[in-house]
N, CA, C and O atoms as CSV, one atom per row, in Angstrom:
chain,resi,resn,atom,element,x,y,z
A,1,UNK,N,N,-55.989,-99.976,4.609
A,1,UNK,CA,C,-54.842,-99.112,4.431
A,1,UNK,C,C,-54.734,-98.763,2.946
A,1,UNK,O,O,-54.817,-99.643,2.089
A,2,UNK,N,N,-54.550,-97.482,2.647
A,2,UNK,CA,C,-54.422,-97.011,1.272
A,2,UNK,C,C,-52.994,-97.200,0.770
A,2,UNK,O,O,-52.031,-97.078,1.527
A,3,UNK,N,N,-52.878,-97.500,-0.522
A,3,UNK,CA,C,-51.565,-97.618,-1.162
A,3,UNK,C,C,-51.442,-96.487,-2.169
A,3,UNK,O,O,-52.290,-96.334,-3.048
A,4,UNK,N,N,-50.392,-95.702,-2.040
A,4,UNK,CA,C,-50.134,-94.587,-2.946
A,4,UNK,C,C,-48.841,-94.881,-3.701
A,4,UNK,O,O,-47.832,-95.261,-3.108
A,5,UNK,N,N,-48.892,-94.696,-5.025
A,5,UNK,CA,C,-47.711,-94.938,-5.855
A,5,UNK,C,C,-47.116,-93.603,-6.285
A,5,UNK,O,O,-47.820,-92.752,-6.829
A,6,UNK,N,N,-45.827,-93.420,-6.045
A,6,UNK,CA,C,-45.158,-92.204,-6.513
A,6,UNK,C,C,-44.980,-92.290,-8.024
A,6,UNK,O,O,-45.006,-93.389,-8.578
A,7,UNK,N,N,-44.799,-91.161,-8.703
A,7,UNK,CA,C,-44.548,-91.185,-10.149
A,7,UNK,C,C,-43.320,-92.029,-10.518
A,7,UNK,O,O,-43.324,-92.722,-11.535
A,8,UNK,N,N,-42.276,-91.968,-9.692
A,8,UNK,CA,C,-41.075,-92.766,-9.953
A,8,UNK,C,C,-41.388,-94.261,-9.863
A,8,UNK,O,O,-40.935,-95.042,-10.700
A,9,UNK,N,N,-42.155,-94.656,-8.856
A,9,UNK,CA,C,-42.539,-96.058,-8.724
A,9,UNK,C,C,-43.357,-96.502,-9.932
A,9,UNK,O,O,-43.102,-97.571,-10.487
A,10,UNK,N,N,-44.334,-95.700,-10.346
A,10,UNK,CA,C,-45.172,-96.051,-11.507
A,10,UNK,C,C,-44.322,-96.252,-12.758
A,10,UNK,O,O,-44.550,-97.186,-13.527
A,11,UNK,N,N,-43.344,-95.375,-12.956
A,11,UNK,CA,C,-42.471,-95.472,-14.127
A,11,UNK,C,C,-41.687,-96.780,-14.105
A,11,UNK,O,O,-41.652,-97.499,-15.103
A,12,UNK,N,N,-41.056,-97.093,-12.968
A,12,UNK,CA,C,-40.257,-98.314,-12.875
A,12,UNK,C,C,-41.133,-99.565,-12.933
A,12,UNK,O,O,-40.741,-100.569,-13.529
A,13,UNK,N,N,-42.305,-99.512,-12.324
A,13,UNK,CA,C,-43.215,-100.664,-12.340
A,13,UNK,C,C,-43.647,-100.990,-13.772
A,13,UNK,O,O,-43.723,-102.159,-14.150
A,14,UNK,N,N,-43.926,-99.961,-14.560
A,14,UNK,CA,C,-44.372,-100.192,-15.938
A,14,UNK,C,C,-43.274,-100.808,-16.807
A,14,UNK,O,O,-43.570,-101.417,-17.835
A,15,UNK,N,N,-42.014,-100.657,-16.403
A,15,UNK,CA,C,-40.899,-101.205,-17.172
A,15,UNK,C,C,-40.589,-102.656,-16.816
A,15,UNK,O,O,-39.792,-103.302,-17.496
A,16,UNK,N,N,-41.213,-103.174,-15.754
A,16,UNK,CA,C,-40.980,-104.559,-15.349
A,16,UNK,C,C,-41.801,-105.511,-16.206
A,16,UNK,O,O,-42.897,-105.163,-16.646
A,17,UNK,N,N,-41.274,-106.719,-16.447
A,17,UNK,CA,C,-42.075,-107.707,-17.163
A,17,UNK,C,C,-43.074,-108.352,-16.197
A,17,UNK,O,O,-43.036,-108.087,-14.996
A,18,UNK,N,N,-43.958,-109.191,-16.718
A,18,UNK,CA,C,-45.058,-109.744,-15.933
A,18,UNK,C,C,-44.565,-110.548,-14.723
A,18,UNK,O,O,-45.134,-110.435,-13.637
A,19,UNK,N,N,-43.520,-111.353,-14.897
A,19,UNK,CA,C,-42.987,-112.141,-13.779
A,19,UNK,C,C,-42.421,-111.244,-12.682
A,19,UNK,O,O,-42.599,-111.521,-11.496
A,20,UNK,N,N,-41.744,-110.178,-13.074
A,20,UNK,CA,C,-41.192,-109.244,-12.101
A,20,UNK,C,C,-42.309,-108.512,-11.351
A,20,UNK,O,O,-42.206,-108.284,-10.146
A,21,UNK,N,N,-43.365,-108.149,-12.063
A,21,UNK,CA,C,-44.496,-107.477,-11.424
A,21,UNK,C,C,-45.177,-108.382,-10.406
A,21,UNK,O,O,-45.579,-107.926,-9.336
A,22,UNK,N,N,-45.307,-109.662,-10.737
A,22,UNK,CA,C,-45.918,-110.611,-9.803
A,22,UNK,C,C,-45.068,-110.771,-8.542
A,22,UNK,O,O,-45.607,-110.823,-7.436
A,23,UNK,N,N,-43.741,-110.850,-8.699
A,23,UNK,CA,C,-42.848,-110.961,-7.541
A,23,UNK,C,C,-42.961,-109.705,-6.670
A,23,UNK,O,O,-42.976,-109.796,-5.442
A,24,UNK,N,N,-43.038,-108.544,-7.305
A,24,UNK,CA,C,-43.168,-107.288,-6.570
A,24,UNK,C,C,-44.508,-107.222,-5.835
A,24,UNK,O,O,-44.565,-106.754,-4.698
A,25,UNK,N,N,-45.570,-107.680,-6.465
A,25,UNK,CA,C,-46.886,-107.671,-5.818
A,25,UNK,C,C,-46.892,-108.560,-4.573
A,25,UNK,O,O,-47.552,-108.231,-3.588
A,26,UNK,N,N,-46.169,-109.675,-4.603
A,26,UNK,CA,C,-46.049,-110.524,-3.408
A,26,UNK,C,C,-45.363,-109.762,-2.266
A,26,UNK,O,O,-45.763,-109.874,-1.107
A,27,UNK,N,N,-44.340,-108.996,-2.603
A,27,UNK,CA,C,-43.629,-108.204,-1.596
A,27,UNK,C,C,-44.563,-107.127,-1.025
A,27,UNK,O,O,-44.569,-106.881,0.181
A,28,UNK,N,N,-45.341,-106.495,-1.890
A,28,UNK,CA,C,-46.270,-105.452,-1.446
A,28,UNK,C,C,-47.324,-106.037,-0.506
A,28,UNK,O,O,-47.686,-105.395,0.480
A,29,UNK,N,N,-47.822,-107.239,-0.791
A,29,UNK,CA,C,-48.779,-107.895,0.109
A,29,UNK,C,C,-48.153,-108.128,1.483
A,29,UNK,O,O,-48.813,-107.954,2.507
A,30,UNK,N,N,-46.901,-108.515,1.499
A,30,UNK,CA,C,-46.204,-108.700,2.767
A,30,UNK,C,C,-46.097,-107.401,3.556
A,30,UNK,O,O,-46.220,-107.402,4.781
A,31,UNK,N,N,-45.867,-106.291,2.852
A,31,UNK,CA,C,-45.795,-104.993,3.507
A,31,UNK,C,C,-47.162,-104.598,4.057
A,31,UNK,O,O,-47.255,-104.018,5.139
A,32,UNK,N,N,-48.218,-104.910,3.316
A,32,UNK,CA,C,-49.568,-104.612,3.804
A,32,UNK,C,C,-49.860,-105.341,5.108
A,32,UNK,O,O,-50.490,-104.787,6.009
A,33,UNK,N,N,-49.403,-106.580,5.205
A,33,UNK,CA,C,-49.633,-107.351,6.421
A,33,UNK,C,C,-48.821,-106.822,7.596
A,33,UNK,O,O,-49.308,-106.801,8.727
A,34,UNK,N,N,-47.578,-106.390,7.338
A,34,UNK,CA,C,-46.718,-105.861,8.394
A,34,UNK,C,C,-45.767,-104.817,7.804
A,34,UNK,O,O,-44.706,-105.172,7.292
A,35,UNK,N,N,-46.137,-103.526,7.870
A,35,UNK,CA,C,-45.288,-102.479,7.282
A,35,UNK,C,C,-43.882,-102.411,7.869
A,35,UNK,O,O,-42.976,-101.890,7.219
A,36,UNK,N,N,-43.680,-102.918,9.071
A,36,UNK,CA,C,-42.351,-102.869,9.675
A,36,UNK,C,C,-41.502,-104.086,9.308
A,36,UNK,O,O,-40.436,-104.295,9.888
A,37,UNK,N,N,-41.966,-104.890,8.350
A,37,UNK,CA,C,-41.215,-106.090,7.957
A,37,UNK,C,C,-39.937,-105.752,7.193
A,37,UNK,O,O,-39.018,-106.568,7.131
A,38,UNK,N,N,-39.873,-104.550,6.611
A,38,UNK,CA,C,-38.673,-104.135,5.904
A,38,UNK,C,C,-37.627,-103.588,6.859
A,38,UNK,O,O,-37.774,-103.675,8.079
A,39,UNK,N,N,-36.577,-103.028,6.297
A,39,UNK,CA,C,-35.514,-102.419,7.098
A,39,UNK,C,C,-35.640,-100.907,7.000
A,39,UNK,O,O,-35.832,-100.358,5.914
A,40,UNK,N,N,-35.532,-100.245,8.132
A,40,UNK,CA,C,-35.631,-98.797,8.153
A,40,UNK,C,C,-34.308,-98.176,7.721
A,40,UNK,O,O,-33.238,-98.614,8.143
A,41,UNK,N,N,-34.395,-97.140,6.867
A,41,UNK,CA,C,-33.184,-96.424,6.459
A,41,UNK,C,C,-32.614,-95.671,7.656
A,41,UNK,O,O,-33.304,-95.458,8.653
A,42,UNK,N,N,-31.381,-95.279,7.551
A,42,UNK,CA,C,-30.694,-94.609,8.652
A,42,UNK,C,C,-30.506,-93.118,8.341
A,42,UNK,O,O,-30.620,-92.691,7.192
A,43,UNK,N,N,-30.219,-92.352,9.374
A,43,UNK,CA,C,-29.909,-90.939,9.206
A,43,UNK,C,C,-31.095,-90.112,8.768
A,43,UNK,O,O,-32.200,-90.268,9.287
A,44,UNK,N,N,-30.862,-89.226,7.804
A,44,UNK,CA,C,-31.900,-88.319,7.336
A,44,UNK,C,C,-33.016,-89.025,6.591
A,44,UNK,O,O,-34.084,-88.449,6.386
A,45,UNK,N,N,-32.787,-90.249,6.189
A,45,UNK,CA,C,-33.801,-91.018,5.458
A,45,UNK,C,C,-34.595,-91.945,6.370
A,45,UNK,O,O,-35.191,-92.916,5.902
A,46,UNK,N,N,-34.607,-91.655,7.668
A,46,UNK,CA,C,-35.214,-92.566,8.642
A,46,UNK,C,C,-36.709,-92.806,8.415
A,46,UNK,O,O,-37.246,-93.787,8.929
A,47,UNK,N,N,-37.390,-91.951,7.669
A,47,UNK,CA,C,-38.824,-92.151,7.402
A,47,UNK,C,C,-39.067,-93.213,6.339
A,47,UNK,O,O,-40.200,-93.662,6.167
A,48,UNK,N,N,-38.030,-93.620,5.628
A,48,UNK,CA,C,-38.162,-94.584,4.541
A,48,UNK,C,C,-37.756,-95.983,4.997
A,48,UNK,O,O,-36.886,-96.151,5.852
A,49,UNK,N,N,-38.397,-96.962,4.414
A,49,UNK,CA,C,-38.110,-98.375,4.675
A,49,UNK,C,C,-37.817,-99.028,3.334
A,49,UNK,O,O,-38.214,-98.514,2.288
A,50,UNK,N,N,-37.119,-100.165,3.362
A,50,UNK,CA,C,-36.864,-100.879,2.114
A,50,UNK,C,C,-36.914,-102.387,2.348
A,50,UNK,O,O,-36.667,-102.882,3.448
A,51,UNK,N,N,-37.242,-103.089,1.279
A,51,UNK,CA,C,-37.272,-104.551,1.284
A,51,UNK,C,C,-36.449,-105.026,0.099
A,51,UNK,O,O,-36.678,-104.593,-1.031
A,52,UNK,N,N,-35.500,-105.905,0.344
A,52,UNK,CA,C,-34.743,-106.547,-0.728
A,52,UNK,C,C,-35.416,-107.864,-1.068
A,52,UNK,O,O,-35.857,-108.594,-0.180
A,53,UNK,N,N,-35.493,-108.166,-2.357
A,53,UNK,CA,C,-36.100,-109.420,-2.791
A,53,UNK,C,C,-35.482,-109.863,-4.108
A,53,UNK,O,O,-34.808,-109.093,-4.791
A,54,UNK,N,N,-35.725,-111.111,-4.443
A,54,UNK,CA,C,-35.201,-111.683,-5.692
A,54,UNK,C,C,-36.348,-111.848,-6.686
A,54,UNK,O,O,-37.458,-112.219,-6.305
A,55,UNK,N,N,-36.078,-111.573,-7.949
A,55,UNK,CA,C,-37.018,-111.903,-9.013
A,55,UNK,C,C,-36.249,-112.545,-10.158
A,55,UNK,O,O,-35.085,-112.910,-9.994
A,56,UNK,N,N,-36.880,-112.685,-11.302
A,56,UNK,CA,C,-36.246,-113.395,-12.421
A,56,UNK,C,C,-35.015,-112.672,-12.973
A,56,UNK,O,O,-34.186,-113.294,-13.636
A,57,UNK,N,N,-34.887,-111.385,-12.713
A,57,UNK,CA,C,-33.760,-110.613,-13.235
A,57,UNK,C,C,-32.640,-110.384,-12.218
A,57,UNK,O,O,-31.597,-109.825,-12.555
A,58,UNK,N,N,-32.859,-110.813,-10.982
A,58,UNK,CA,C,-31.822,-110.628,-9.964
A,58,UNK,C,C,-32.363,-110.001,-8.701
A,58,UNK,O,O,-33.553,-110.095,-8.401
A,59,UNK,N,N,-31.468,-109.355,-7.958
A,59,UNK,CA,C,-31.848,-108.739,-6.682
A,59,UNK,C,C,-32.471,-107.361,-6.919
A,59,UNK,O,O,-31.951,-106.550,-7.685
A,60,UNK,N,N,-33.589,-107.122,-6.247
A,60,UNK,CA,C,-34.317,-105.864,-6.391
A,60,UNK,C,C,-34.538,-105.255,-5.011
A,60,UNK,O,O,-34.429,-105.939,-3.994
A,61,UNK,N,N,-34.848,-103.965,-4.990
A,61,UNK,CA,C,-35.160,-103.293,-3.733
A,61,UNK,C,C,-36.383,-102.400,-3.930
A,61,UNK,O,O,-36.457,-101.626,-4.883
A,62,UNK,N,N,-37.338,-102.524,-3.012
A,62,UNK,CA,C,-38.525,-101.678,-2.981
A,62,UNK,C,C,-38.374,-100.715,-1.807
A,62,UNK,O,O,-38.144,-101.142,-0.676
A,63,UNK,N,N,-38.503,-99.415,-2.077
A,63,UNK,CA,C,-38.436,-98.396,-1.040
A,63,UNK,C,C,-39.836,-97.841,-0.827
A,63,UNK,O,O,-40.561,-97.565,-1.782
A,64,UNK,N,N,-40.211,-97.681,0.456
A,64,UNK,CA,C,-41.555,-97.200,0.786
A,64,UNK,C,C,-41.532,-96.454,2.100
A,64,UNK,O,O,-40.554,-96.518,2.844
A,65,UNK,N,N,-42.612,-95.746,2.386
A,65,UNK,CA,C,-42.811,-95.169,3.707
A,65,UNK,C,C,-44.275,-95.355,4.068
A,65,UNK,O,O,-45.123,-95.534,3.194
A,66,UNK,N,N,-44.564,-95.310,5.355
A,66,UNK,CA,C,-45.931,-95.593,5.775
A,66,UNK,C,C,-46.328,-94.778,6.990
A,66,UNK,O,O,-45.490,-94.298,7.752
A,67,UNK,N,N,-47.638,-94.640,7.143
A,67,UNK,CA,C,-48.231,-94.055,8.345
A,67,UNK,C,C,-49.352,-95.003,8.766
A,67,UNK,O,O,-49.472,-96.100,8.219
A,68,UNK,N,N,-50.164,-94.594,9.722
A,68,UNK,CA,C,-51.225,-95.484,10.191
A,68,UNK,C,C,-52.286,-95.734,9.128
A,68,UNK,O,O,-52.943,-96.774,9.152
A,69,UNK,N,N,-52.466,-94.797,8.193
A,69,UNK,CA,C,-53.555,-94.928,7.229
A,69,UNK,C,C,-53.111,-95.208,5.797
A,69,UNK,O,O,-53.947,-95.545,4.959
A,70,UNK,N,N,-51.822,-95.079,5.493
A,70,UNK,CA,C,-51.401,-95.270,4.104
A,70,UNK,C,C,-49.971,-95.779,4.000
A,70,UNK,O,O,-49.151,-95.621,4.904
A,71,UNK,N,N,-49.713,-96.402,2.846
A,71,UNK,CA,C,-48.366,-96.831,2.472
A,71,UNK,C,C,-48.048,-96.151,1.149
A,71,UNK,O,O,-48.830,-96.233,0.201
A,72,UNK,N,N,-46.905,-95.482,1.083
A,72,UNK,CA,C,-46.478,-94.853,-0.164
A,72,UNK,C,C,-45.321,-95.642,-0.742
A,72,UNK,O,O,-44.266,-95.760,-0.120
A,73,UNK,N,N,-45.521,-96.183,-1.933
A,73,UNK,CA,C,-44.478,-96.909,-2.649
A,73,UNK,C,C,-43.635,-95.872,-3.381
A,73,UNK,O,O,-44.138,-95.177,-4.264
A,74,UNK,N,N,-42.372,-95.763,-3.028
A,74,UNK,CA,C,-41.526,-94.685,-3.530
A,74,UNK,C,C,-40.770,-95.095,-4.786
A,74,UNK,O,O,-40.812,-94.384,-5.790
A,75,UNK,N,N,-40.077,-96.232,-4.744
A,75,UNK,CA,C,-39.262,-96.640,-5.889
A,75,UNK,C,C,-38.982,-98.131,-5.827
A,75,UNK,O,O,-38.975,-98.735,-4.755
A,76,UNK,N,N,-38.752,-98.709,-6.990
A,76,UNK,CA,C,-38.294,-100.090,-7.088
A,76,UNK,C,C,-37.171,-100.097,-8.119
A,76,UNK,O,O,-37.307,-99.530,-9.203
A,77,UNK,N,N,-36.064,-100.742,-7.773
A,77,UNK,CA,C,-34.933,-100.752,-8.690
A,77,UNK,C,C,-34.067,-101.978,-8.448
A,77,UNK,O,O,-34.138,-102.638,-7.411
A,78,UNK,N,N,-33.245,-102.248,-9.457
A,78,UNK,CA,C,-32.325,-103.375,-9.376
A,78,UNK,C,C,-31.116,-102.986,-8.533
A,78,UNK,O,O,-30.587,-101.882,-8.664
A,79,UNK,N,N,-30.685,-103.898,-7.671
A,79,UNK,CA,C,-29.502,-103.669,-6.863
A,79,UNK,C,C,-28.297,-104.109,-7.679
A,79,UNK,O,O,-28.172,-105.284,-8.023
A,80,UNK,N,N,-27.415,-103.174,-7.989
A,80,UNK,CA,C,-26.223,-103.534,-8.750
A,80,UNK,C,C,-25.099,-103.854,-7.782
A,80,UNK,O,O,-24.986,-103.254,-6.714
A,81,UNK,N,N,-24.284,-104.795,-8.169
A,81,UNK,CA,C,-23.167,-105.190,-7.343
A,81,UNK,C,C,-21.879,-104.797,-8.047
A,81,UNK,O,O,-21.665,-105.112,-9.218
A,82,UNK,N,N,-21.036,-104.108,-7.312
A,82,UNK,CA,C,-19.741,-103.701,-7.852
A,82,UNK,C,C,-18.664,-104.624,-7.303
A,82,UNK,O,O,-18.623,-104.922,-6.109
A,83,UNK,N,N,-17.806,-105.063,-8.189
A,83,UNK,CA,C,-16.735,-105.979,-7.805
A,83,UNK,C,C,-15.437,-105.225,-7.734
A,83,UNK,O,O,-14.399,-105.810,-7.426
């Protein structure tokens, strides 16, 4: 299965430190093994899936979409919590 990185994903990935990149790579390996392991978005975004995970900086979310032959990594960002 091919992995395609969007420009937005590449930009955010390059801003992560080494520990964060390693945590993200573990999540990506999990997606490679089972692309449906994430949660599917609802409504008009139904083609996108996301996985929430923890790294050294807090809670993060990876958004991706997939077909039978490829996985496209769309974005990775920190989940902010509003109180």
